[in-house]
C-alpha angles and dihedrals in degrees: 000000000000093000091059092050093047093048091051092049092048090050092053094046089047089063092071106016112061131200095001098107094130091053091047092050093049095043093049089048089056093044094053091043091055094249137125133237133226111204122200117192143114118276118277101041095119099260093141092041091053094055092043090051091049092050091054094045093053097031094238134150113262131195133172126209120197103208115218137171093259097049114122128205091248089056091067102027099042131233142235116256127192112246115213089197096057099024090230140098112263127197117245102198120223126219091271087078093088141089104238115035128186108201099195117205092351092181092065094074123078123257092258091065094037089057090059087074095058098084098039094049094049105032099022088227133111123214118205120174091344094307118117121218121192119217124227119255130286102041110177127172121199109185125187135203132182113240096201105046117061102154110116094011132125118219111240113252115248091244090060095042089053090057090069113088091205142015112209126195112216119211135190113283100235133245099287093046092047090054089052088053090054092048091050092054093041092054094044100106097165096067090227124128109277094245093053095068100024109044118081125200109254103170145002130249088251089063090058091049090049090050089071089071089058091048091049090055093055109117121236117192119221089246090059090050089052090047092055092046091049092052093049093045091051091055087064097054109037116112103245094048121092095181126014131205120298127230086268085065090055091051092046092051091049095048093044091051092051091048092048091050092051092048088054092051099257129125093204136058121240127197091253089063090058093045092048093053100036095093098045092046098042109030093087094041097059120081116200125214114260093246090054091053091048088054089055096248113161126216091232090057090053091050091050090052091049092051090051091054101044113084113246114228118239 
């Protein structure tokens, strides 16, 4: 059962990442739904540690790419190199050939390299010299960007932003959790990374792939469908919004709601699932008018107002 798997993974991650339960819930929801996550938070909030812990818990391949201004598409995709030994061109795979990918500071690389992620995030395939390579399941991208340092960055194109199922905002852990972090590092006598001697394997990658069958069987009443459509439609017509969410946003909200319901042990979606996930799924898909941004209006505030206006099904 998906709930049992999710609970075990959360317990293992919770051994090394403290006070980030909301982020863990949302990220696992996206993972099981086949989506990707864009994380926004200052450096040092355990983003890399979280993905490493997940990779150990599910026994999956993990790679990290530090995006920089001089990174080229071939650096992350791979390239074909002529082999003198075999007399043929051989593929040298890039770091995108993995299962769990941490795309660190994704907005520091130019649009040419950013666009190399479009195909792999949507189709889960990589095309090199006209040859298509399929990636192993699961393929999960967690990308990060720094919210306070924009010098030398390149804004993500809307087509790439829309590929992310959710955008999560990471906050500081709090005093008690930070003390636990200090104790964990103080008591680590081995010198290894915390996840290397703490995290146990609780499932296989095949279990995550199989979980999609359980998510697909989650029931969604017609009233819930109408609720999702009403929320998305309203994002396109409220005053402060220049561009609302696309149909991909509707699909993402539906799939995320089904995944969240399954993780919580239900085979049906309730309105609270949709309300809970509306902000993570929509905050990066709504573009505010310039005058609204000048006035300091936040996208999350607009989403809260929309949820208060749309009638909740009973």
